[in-house]
C-alpha positions as CSV (number, residue, x, y, z in Angstrom):
1,M,13.6,1.5,-9.4
2,I,11.2,4.1,-7.6
3,E,10.6,3.4,-3.9
4,F,8.4,4.7,-1.4
5,K,9.9,4.2,1.9
6,D,7.2,4.8,5.1
7,I,5.3,7.0,3.1
8,S,2.5,9.1,4.9
9,K,0.3,12.3,3.5
10,H,-1.7,14.0,6.1
11,Y,-4.4,16.9,5.1
12,E,-5.7,19.5,8.1
13,L,-9.7,19.8,6.8
14,K,-11.5,21.6,9.4
15,G,-9.8,21.0,12.3
16,Q,-9.4,17.1,11.4
17,T,-6.5,15.1,10.2
18,I,-7.2,13.7,6.8
19,R,-4.9,10.5,6.6
20,A,-4.5,10.1,2.8
21,L,-1.8,8.1,2.2
22,D,-0.7,5.5,5.8
23,Q,2.7,4.4,6.2
24,I,3.6,2.9,2.6
25,N,6.3,0.8,1.9
26,L,6.7,-0.1,-2.0
27,E,9.0,-0.7,-4.9
28,I,8.2,-0.3,-8.4
29,P,10.7,-2.0,-10.6
30,E,12.3,-0.3,-13.2
31,G,11.3,-0.8,-16.7
32,S,7.8,-2.4,-15.3
33,I,4.4,-1.3,-15.9
34,F,2.7,-0.9,-12.3
35,G,-0.8,-0.7,-12.0
36,I,-2.0,0.8,-8.5
37,I,-6.0,0.2,-8.4
38,G,-8.2,1.1,-5.7
39,Y,-11.7,2.7,-5.4
40,S,-12.5,5.9,-5.1
41,G,-10.6,8.1,-2.4
42,A,-8.2,4.8,-1.8
43,G,-5.0,7.5,-2.0
44,K,-3.8,6.1,-5.4
45,S,-3.9,9.2,-7.2
46,T,-1.9,10.7,-4.0
47,L,0.7,8.4,-4.4
48,I,1.7,8.4,-8.0
49,R,1.7,12.7,-7.7
50,L,4.4,12.2,-4.9
51,I,6.7,10.3,-7.5
52,N,7.3,13.7,-9.4
53,L,6.4,15.4,-6.0
54,L,3.5,17.3,-7.5
55,E,2.3,16.0,-3.8
56,R,5.2,16.1,-0.9
57,P,4.6,13.4,1.7
58,T,4.3,14.5,5.3
59,Q,6.8,12.1,6.0
60,G,9.0,9.6,4.6
61,Q,11.2,9.2,1.7
62,V,10.6,9.1,-2.5
63,I,13.6,7.2,-3.8
64,I,13.9,6.9,-7.5
65,N,17.4,5.4,-9.1
66,Q,18.6,6.2,-5.7
67,K,17.8,9.5,-5.4
68,D,16.0,10.8,-2.1
69,F,13.8,13.3,-4.2
70,T,12.1,14.6,-0.8
71,A,15.9,16.0,-0.2
72,L,16.3,17.5,-3.3
73,D,17.0,21.4,-4.2
74,A,14.3,23.4,-6.2
75,R,16.8,23.3,-9.2
76,S,17.6,19.6,-8.9
77,L,14.2,18.7,-8.4
78,R,13.2,20.6,-12.1
79,Q,16.2,19.0,-13.5
80,E,14.9,15.1,-12.4
81,R,11.0,15.9,-13.1
82,A,12.3,16.2,-16.7
83,N,12.9,12.6,-16.6
84,I,8.8,12.0,-15.9
85,G,6.4,12.4,-17.7
86,M,2.8,12.2,-17.2
87,I,-1.0,12.0,-18.7
88,F,-4.2,12.6,-17.3
89,Q,-7.8,11.3,-17.3
90,H,-9.1,14.5,-19.2
91,F,-6.2,15.1,-21.6
92,N,-5.1,18.5,-20.4
93,L,-5.0,19.9,-23.7
94,L,-4.4,23.7,-24.4
95,Q,-7.6,24.5,-26.6
96,T,-6.1,27.3,-28.3
97,K,-3.3,25.5,-29.6
98,T,-2.7,23.0,-32.0
99,V,-1.3,19.6,-31.7
100,A,1.8,20.2,-33.0
101,A,2.2,23.5,-30.5
102,N,0.9,21.4,-27.6
103,I,3.5,18.7,-28.3
104,E,6.2,21.4,-28.1
105,I,5.3,22.6,-24.9
106,P,7.8,20.8,-22.8
107,L,10.4,21.4,-25.3
108,K,10.1,24.7,-25.5
109,L,10.1,25.1,-21.8
110,L,13.8,23.5,-22.0
111,G,15.0,25.6,-24.7
112,V,15.2,22.9,-27.0
113,S,16.5,24.5,-30.5
114,K,13.2,24.9,-33.6
115,A,15.4,22.5,-35.8
116,E,15.5,20.0,-33.0
117,R,11.9,20.6,-31.7
118,E,11.0,19.9,-35.4
119,K,12.8,16.8,-35.5
120,R,11.6,15.3,-32.2
121,L,7.8,16.6,-33.1
122,N,7.6,14.6,-36.3
123,E,9.2,11.4,-35.1
124,L,6.2,11.8,-32.1
125,L,3.3,12.6,-34.2
126,D,4.8,9.2,-36.6
127,F,4.7,7.1,-33.2
128,I,1.1,8.3,-32.4
129,D,-0.2,7.8,-35.9
130,L,-1.2,11.7,-35.9
131,K,1.2,13.3,-38.5
132,H,-2.4,14.1,-40.3
133,K,-3.7,16.1,-37.3
134,K,-0.8,17.6,-36.8
135,D,-2.0,21.5,-37.3
136,A,-5.6,20.2,-35.6
137,F,-6.7,21.8,-32.3
138,P,-8.1,19.7,-29.8
139,D,-12.0,20.3,-29.8
140,E,-11.3,18.6,-33.8
141,L,-9.7,15.3,-31.9
142,S,-11.8,12.4,-30.9
143,G,-11.0,11.4,-27.2
144,G,-8.5,8.8,-28.2
145,Q,-6.8,11.0,-30.2
146,K,-6.4,13.6,-27.4
147,Q,-5.0,11.1,-25.1
148,R,-2.4,10.2,-28.3
149,V,-1.4,13.8,-28.4
150,G,-1.0,14.1,-24.5
151,I,1.4,10.8,-24.6
152,A,3.3,12.2,-27.2
153,R,3.7,15.6,-25.2
154,A,4.9,13.5,-22.1
155,L,7.4,11.4,-24.2
156,A,8.8,14.8,-25.9
157,N,11.9,14.8,-23.4
158,H,12.8,11.1,-23.5
159,P,11.7,10.5,-19.9
160,K,12.7,7.5,-18.2
161,I,9.2,7.4,-16.0
162,L,5.5,7.9,-17.1
163,L,2.8,8.1,-14.9
164,C,-0.6,7.6,-16.0
165,D,-3.6,9.1,-13.7
166,E,-6.7,7.4,-14.8
167,A,-5.4,7.7,-18.3
168,T,-8.3,5.6,-19.8
169,S,-11.0,6.2,-17.9
170,A,-12.7,8.6,-20.0
171,L,-12.5,6.5,-22.9
172,D,-14.7,4.1,-24.8
173,P,-13.7,0.4,-24.6
174,Q,-12.4,0.6,-28.1
175,T,-10.1,3.6,-27.4
176,T,-8.9,2.2,-24.6
177,K,-7.5,-0.7,-26.1
178,S,-6.0,1.1,-28.3
179,V,-4.6,3.5,-25.7
180,L,-3.2,0.7,-23.6
181,A,-1.7,-1.4,-26.9
182,L,0.1,2.3,-27.5
183,L,1.4,2.3,-23.8
184,K,2.5,-1.3,-24.0
185,K,4.9,-0.4,-27.2
186,I,6.3,2.2,-25.6
187,N,7.1,0.2,-22.4
188,Q,8.3,-2.5,-24.4
189,E,10.3,0.0,-27.4
190,Q,11.5,2.7,-25.1
191,G,12.3,0.7,-21.5
192,I,10.5,3.5,-20.1
193,T,8.7,2.7,-16.4
194,I,5.1,3.1,-16.5
195,V,3.1,3.9,-13.4
196,M,-0.5,3.3,-14.2
197,V,-3.7,4.7,-11.7
198,T,-6.7,2.9,-12.2
199,H,-10.1,1.7,-10.9
200,E,-10.5,-0.5,-13.9
201,M,-9.4,-4.3,-13.5
202,D,-9.4,-5.2,-16.7
203,V,-6.6,-2.6,-17.5
204,I,-4.0,-3.9,-15.0
205,E,-5.6,-7.3,-16.8
206,T,-4.2,-6.0,-20.4
207,V,-0.5,-4.5,-19.8
208,C,0.3,-4.4,-15.9
209,D,3.7,-6.5,-15.1
210,Y,3.1,-6.1,-11.2
211,V,0.0,-4.6,-9.3
212,A,-0.6,-2.8,-5.9
213,V,-3.9,-2.9,-4.5
214,M,-5.2,0.0,-2.2
215,E,-7.5,1.0,0.7
216,Q,-8.0,3.8,2.6
217,G,-4.5,5.1,2.2
218,K,-2.6,1.7,2.8
219,V,-1.3,-0.8,-0.1
220,I,-3.7,-3.5,1.3
221,E,-2.0,-6.3,-1.4
222,T,1.1,-6.3,-3.9
223,G,2.7,-8.4,-6.1
224,S,3.3,-9.8,-10.2
225,T,0.0,-9.3,-11.8
226,I,-0.5,-13.1,-12.3
227,D,-0.1,-13.9,-8.7
228,I,-2.8,-11.3,-7.7
229,F,-5.4,-13.0,-10.1
230,S,-4.3,-16.2,-9.3
231,Q,-3.9,-16.0,-5.4
232,P,-5.7,-12.9,-4.3
233,Q,-5.4,-12.8,-0.6
234,H,-7.8,-9.8,0.5
235,P,-11.7,-9.3,0.0
236,T,-11.1,-6.2,-1.7
237,T,-8.6,-7.4,-4.1
238,K,-11.1,-10.5,-4.5
239,N,-14.0,-8.1,-5.4
240,F,-11.5,-6.3,-8.1
241,I,-10.5,-9.9,-9.8
242,Q,-14.6,-10.6,-9.8
243,T,-14.6,-8.1,-12.2
244,V,-12.9,-9.5,-14.6
245,L,-12.7,-13.5,-13.7
246,Q,-15.6,-15.1,-12.3
247,Q,-14.6,-16.5,-8.9
248,Q,-17.6,-17.9,-7.2
249,L,-20.4,-20.2,-8.8
250,P,-23.5,-17.8,-9.6
251,V,-26.2,-18.8,-7.3
252,N,-28.8,-19.3,-10.2
253,I,-26.7,-22.0,-11.6
254,L,-26.2,-23.7,-8.4
255,N,-30.2,-23.6,-8.3
256,N,-30.7,-25.6,-11.7
257,L,-28.1,-28.4,-10.9
258,E,-30.4,-31.7,-10.8
259,N,-28.6,-32.9,-8.0
260,Q,-28.2,-30.6,-5.1
261,N,-25.6,-32.0,-3.1
262,H,-23.3,-28.9,-3.4
263,K,-20.5,-30.3,-1.4
264,S,-19.9,-32.1,-4.7
265,I,-19.2,-28.8,-6.7
266,Y,-15.1,-27.9,-6.9
267,C,-13.5,-24.9,-8.2
268,L,-10.4,-25.7,-10.6
269,Q,-8.1,-23.0,-11.0
270,F,-5.4,-23.3,-14.0
271,L,-2.4,-21.5,-14.4
272,G,0.0,-21.6,-17.2
273,K,0.5,-24.5,-19.0
274,S,-1.8,-26.5,-17.5
275,A,-4.7,-24.2,-19.0
276,Q,-4.1,-25.2,-21.8
277,E,-4.0,-29.3,-21.2
278,T,-6.7,-31.4,-21.3
279,V,-6.7,-32.6,-17.6
280,V,-10.4,-32.4,-17.3
281,Q,-10.8,-34.8,-20.4
282,A,-8.3,-37.3,-18.5
283,V,-9.8,-37.3,-15.3
284,I,-12.9,-38.8,-17.4
285,K,-11.0,-41.2,-18.7
286,K,-8.9,-42.5,-15.8
287,F,-11.6,-42.3,-13.0
288,D,-14.6,-43.8,-12.9
289,I,-16.6,-41.1,-11.4
290,S,-18.9,-38.8,-13.0
291,L,-17.7,-35.1,-14.1
292,N,-20.2,-32.2,-15.2
293,I,-18.7,-29.1,-15.9
294,V,-20.9,-26.3,-14.3
295,F,-19.1,-23.4,-15.3
296,A,-15.9,-22.0,-16.6
297,N,-14.1,-19.0,-17.5
298,M,-10.3,-17.8,-18.2
299,T,-8.7,-14.8,-19.3
300,E,-5.2,-14.2,-20.5
301,I,-2.1,-11.8,-19.1
302,N,1.1,-11.2,-20.5
303,G,1.1,-14.6,-22.3
304,T,0.0,-16.8,-19.3
305,V,-3.4,-18.3,-19.2
306,I,-5.5,-18.1,-15.8
307,G,-9.0,-19.7,-15.7
308,Q,-11.3,-21.1,-13.1
309,M,-13.6,-23.8,-13.8
310,F,-16.3,-25.4,-11.9
311,I,-17.4,-28.9,-11.5
312,Q,-19.8,-31.6,-10.4
313,L,-17.9,-34.7,-9.1
314,L,-20.0,-37.6,-8.2
315,G,-19.8,-41.4,-7.6
316,D,-17.4,-43.4,-5.1
317,P,-15.8,-40.7,-2.1
318,A,-12.3,-42.6,-2.6
319,I,-12.2,-42.2,-6.2
320,I,-13.4,-38.5,-6.1
321,Q,-10.5,-37.7,-3.5
322,Q,-7.9,-39.8,-6.5
323,A,-8.9,-38.0,-9.0
324,I,-8.5,-34.5,-7.0
325,E,-5.2,-35.7,-6.5
326,F,-4.6,-36.1,-9.5
327,L,-5.7,-32.8,-10.9
328,Q,-3.1,-31.1,-8.3
329,Q,-0.3,-33.3,-9.4
330,N,-1.1,-31.8,-12.9
331,G,-1.0,-28.5,-11.8
332,V,-4.5,-27.7,-11.0
333,E,-5.7,-26.1,-7.8
334,V,-8.8,-27.5,-6.5
335,E,-11.0,-26.1,-3.9
336,Q,-14.5,-27.1,-2.5
337,S,-17.2,-24.8,-3.2
338,G,-18.2,-23.1,-0.5
339,V,-21.4,-21.2,-2.4
340,Q,-24.6,-22.3,-1.1
341,P,-27.8,-21.6,-3.0
């Protein structure tokens, strides 16, 4: 487990104190994929660099597997860093070295024998499916291939933790998808804890088990990805969720409704099994009311379907209330839409 205890990081700039991180307390479960999301300047990259102490906190403790990294001497810290790999937004490959030579760098630094280096190199090239590029140079590779080499290099020493600092933000959507699939495979097959910094909510949605949302150096919301997507609390979190899961009825749709009684519009939120069941059809059959589906969208997070549907209910208010209670009893959250045209 990775623990941040009362972490703050301050910088002095032109006589002013900049609070990059402000009293952060956070736990990252072992073996999970943990996402840290926030807008530019939120402090997320600073936070991830505290894990291997590329940045030192002004105050607080970074505890990994019950060891306080902030209290380690230089030699002990070097030893512990060997258990932490890191990949970067712009790959950080040496342009004058081949793919093989780039991957071997951390092995050489640890004094691994040539025979063992060659064995590990071949394992990694097979894993990232780039054996045919072994002798190629970085400028001969695509962006996705470069990031795969960066991942292989980060895995060379069999790390227990992998840090990803905006690892997909320089890639196109299709390449991003393949790199995220590779990271998911690493986590599932090797049990490596992966900590991902990103500003893209679809990255969180695709691979992360847990997420922390940051703003102005603080963690403003944290929890399982499913909980954050289904019940976001902070306005910033809701803004991020909105980029992948529409949470408000678009005004142009409201304007096009034949019946302008907007109090008749309800938002249904489905989670898990109920998202795949035909509860809406059951309402239509069971209750003598008019139900119109106005807008709907769904997404899947770690095998769990999360969806939202905006419906218009018209009819006897008492029967409408019974229909709402029926939906709630079947695991659907119901909320009257507050959107006005």
